[in-house]
C-alpha positions as CSV (number, residue, x, y, z in Angstrom):
1,M,-51.2,92.9,-82.4
2,T,-51.5,94.5,-78.9
3,P,-49.6,92.9,-75.7
4,D,-53.2,91.5,-74.1
5,T,-54.2,89.8,-77.2
6,D,-54.1,86.4,-77.5
7,P,-51.4,85.3,-80.2
8,P,-53.5,83.8,-83.4
9,P,-53.5,79.9,-82.7
10,E,-51.1,77.3,-84.5
11,P,-52.9,75.9,-87.7
12,T,-52.1,72.5,-85.8
13,E,-54.1,73.4,-83.0
14,E,-57.2,75.2,-84.8
15,N,-57.5,71.8,-87.2
16,E,-57.7,69.9,-83.8
17,W,-60.2,71.9,-82.6
18,I,-62.0,71.6,-86.2
19,R,-61.6,67.7,-86.4
20,D,-62.8,67.6,-82.4
21,A,-65.9,69.4,-83.1
22,Q,-66.3,67.5,-86.0
23,N,-66.5,64.2,-84.0
24,G,-68.9,66.2,-81.7
25,D,-66.6,67.4,-79.2
26,Q,-68.7,70.9,-78.0
27,S,-65.8,72.4,-75.9
28,A,-63.8,72.3,-79.0
29,F,-66.2,74.4,-80.9
30,A,-66.5,76.5,-78.3
31,H,-62.8,77.6,-78.6
32,L,-63.1,78.2,-82.0
33,V,-66.4,80.6,-82.0
34,E,-64.1,82.1,-78.4
35,R,-61.2,82.9,-81.5
36,Y,-63.8,84.3,-83.5
37,W,-66.4,85.4,-81.9
38,D,-65.3,89.5,-81.5
39,R,-63.2,89.2,-85.3
40,L,-67.2,88.4,-86.9
41,Y,-69.5,90.6,-84.6
42,R,-67.3,93.7,-85.6
43,W,-67.2,92.9,-89.0
44,L,-70.8,92.7,-88.8
45,Y,-71.4,95.9,-86.6
46,H,-69.8,97.9,-89.3
47,I,-71.6,96.8,-92.3
48,T,-75.3,96.7,-89.9
49,R,-74.1,99.8,-87.9
50,D,-76.5,98.3,-85.3
51,R,-75.1,96.8,-82.3
52,H,-78.0,94.8,-81.5
53,T,-78.0,93.6,-85.2
54,A,-74.9,92.7,-85.4
55,E,-75.0,90.1,-82.4
56,D,-78.0,88.4,-83.3
57,L,-76.5,87.8,-86.4
58,T,-73.1,86.8,-84.6
59,Q,-74.9,84.2,-82.8
60,E,-76.6,83.0,-85.8
61,T,-73.2,82.6,-87.6
62,F,-72.3,80.3,-85.0
63,L,-75.3,78.3,-84.3
64,K,-75.6,77.5,-88.4
65,A,-71.6,76.7,-88.1
66,L,-72.1,74.2,-85.8
67,A,-74.8,73.0,-87.9
68,A,-72.9,73.3,-91.2
69,L,-69.5,71.8,-89.4
70,K,-69.4,68.6,-90.9
71,S,-69.0,70.2,-94.4
72,F,-66.3,72.2,-93.7
73,R,-63.3,71.2,-95.8
74,P,-60.1,70.2,-93.0
75,G,-57.3,72.6,-94.6
76,S,-59.2,75.1,-95.8
77,N,-59.9,78.5,-93.9
78,F,-62.3,78.5,-91.3
79,R,-62.5,81.9,-90.4
80,A,-63.4,82.9,-94.3
81,W,-65.7,79.9,-94.0
82,V,-67.5,81.4,-91.0
83,F,-67.2,85.3,-92.2
84,R,-69.2,84.0,-95.7
85,I,-71.7,82.4,-93.1
86,G,-72.1,85.3,-91.4
87,H,-72.6,87.2,-94.7
88,N,-75.1,85.2,-96.4
89,N,-76.9,85.6,-93.0
90,F,-76.6,89.4,-93.4
91,V,-77.8,89.4,-97.1
92,N,-81.0,87.0,-96.1
93,Q,-81.7,89.6,-93.1
94,K,-81.7,92.6,-95.5
95,R,-83.9,90.6,-97.6
96,A,-86.4,90.3,-95.0
97,D,-86.2,94.1,-93.9
98,R,-87.3,94.9,-97.4
99,R,-89.6,93.0,-97.2
100,T,-91.2,94.3,-94.3
101,K,-89.9,98.0,-94.8
102,H,-88.0,97.6,-91.7
103,Q,-84.6,100.1,-91.7
104,L,-82.0,99.3,-89.8
105,P,-81.1,102.1,-87.7
106,D,-78.9,104.2,-88.5
107,D,-76.0,104.2,-86.3
108,A,-72.6,105.2,-87.3
109,A,-71.5,105.6,-83.6
110,A,-67.8,106.0,-83.6
111,A,-66.5,102.3,-83.3
112,D,-63.7,99.8,-83.6
113,I,-62.9,100.6,-87.1
114,G,-59.4,99.7,-87.4
115,I,-58.2,103.3,-88.4
116,E,-58.5,104.5,-84.9
117,A,-54.9,103.9,-84.3
118,A,-54.0,106.4,-87.0
119,V,-56.4,109.1,-85.0
120,E,-56.0,110.9,-81.7
121,N,-59.1,112.0,-80.9
122,R,-62.5,111.6,-80.8
123,E,-63.6,114.7,-82.8
124,T,-61.5,112.9,-85.6
125,L,-62.5,109.4,-85.3
126,E,-65.6,110.6,-85.8
127,V,-65.4,112.0,-88.7
128,V,-63.8,108.6,-90.0
129,A,-66.3,106.7,-88.8
130,K,-68.9,108.7,-90.7
131,A,-67.4,108.3,-93.5
132,V,-67.1,104.9,-93.6
133,A,-70.2,104.2,-92.5
134,E,-71.4,106.5,-95.5
135,L,-69.7,104.3,-97.4
136,P,-72.0,102.1,-100.0
137,E,-72.7,98.5,-98.3
138,D,-70.7,96.5,-100.5
139,F,-67.9,99.0,-100.3
140,R,-67.5,98.9,-96.4
141,A,-67.9,95.0,-96.4
142,A,-65.0,94.7,-98.9
143,L,-62.7,97.6,-97.3
144,T,-63.1,96.0,-93.1
145,L,-62.8,92.6,-94.2
146,R,-59.8,93.5,-96.3
147,V,-58.2,96.3,-93.3
148,E,-59.7,95.0,-90.0
149,E,-59.1,91.8,-90.9
150,E,-56.4,91.6,-93.2
151,L,-57.3,88.9,-95.4
152,S,-56.1,88.8,-98.7
153,F,-58.3,89.3,-101.8
154,R,-59.0,86.1,-102.8
155,E,-60.5,85.8,-99.2
156,V,-62.7,89.0,-99.4
157,A,-63.8,87.7,-102.8
158,K,-65.5,84.3,-101.2
159,I,-66.8,85.5,-98.4
160,L,-69.0,88.4,-100.2
161,N,-69.7,85.4,-103.2
162,T,-67.7,87.7,-105.5
163,T,-64.6,87.8,-108.0
164,E,-61.2,88.6,-106.9
165,E,-61.2,91.1,-109.5
166,T,-63.8,93.2,-108.0
167,A,-63.4,92.7,-104.3
168,R,-60.0,94.6,-105.5
169,W,-62.1,97.0,-107.4
170,R,-64.4,97.5,-104.6
171,V,-61.4,98.0,-101.5
172,F,-59.8,100.1,-103.9
173,K,-63.4,102.7,-104.6
174,A,-63.3,102.5,-101.0
175,R,-60.1,103.9,-99.9
176,Q,-60.8,106.6,-103.0
177,K,-64.1,107.7,-101.8
178,L,-62.2,108.1,-98.5
179,M,-59.5,109.9,-99.9
180,K,-61.9,112.6,-101.1
181,V,-63.7,113.0,-97.7
182,L,-60.2,112.9,-95.4
183,A,-56.8,114.0,-95.0
184,P,-54.7,111.4,-96.0
185,E,-52.6,111.6,-93.2
186,L,-56.1,110.2,-91.3
187,L,-55.5,106.5,-93.4
188,P,-53.1,103.5,-92.0
189,P,-50.2,103.2,-93.9
190,G,-50.8,101.4,-97.4
191,A,-55.0,102.7,-97.6
192,A,-53.9,105.5,-99.3
193,T,-53.0,103.4,-102.3
194,G,-54.8,100.4,-104.0
195,E,-53.2,97.8,-103.0
196,T,-52.2,95.1,-105.2
197,N,-50.7,92.3,-103.1
198,G,-52.6,89.7,-101.4
């Protein structure tokens, strides 16, 4: 964690925000949006590879989260719940795009992909970003949730609407594919192995 980032909220603080937001307190919901906006946007950018699409999906996700807030079960993982809504929005948008034969722009520009800490120069970062961008969409989504968001395999599975075993397999296969393209020293610690903890 870098010194300029806020520490994660105490669970009790976040639970209070959720409870207050469920009771109609808009400023409490604003705290939740502020807490998770960047993380959700970054993840959606990874899987869409388009800044505008990611922004639209992030905004839509929080609007849907606000509308569905009463159905959120206190005590469960709010971040995983919001990411699940974001993933569903993404899937729905892809279906709509397929119907209209509209292609998403192929913008694989180097972005904050969580692996940048291990690389020093822009050229290498572009190679990493390109390799991640070329992963199949389901592998890319699982890998970025696991590496970037540091979610457990159970949480990854819930967000992607799959089994925990499938989530593990996708992350493992994503890492295997990256290993074929990248030198092992470019990967973050633990990424070269098929981690089993989570």
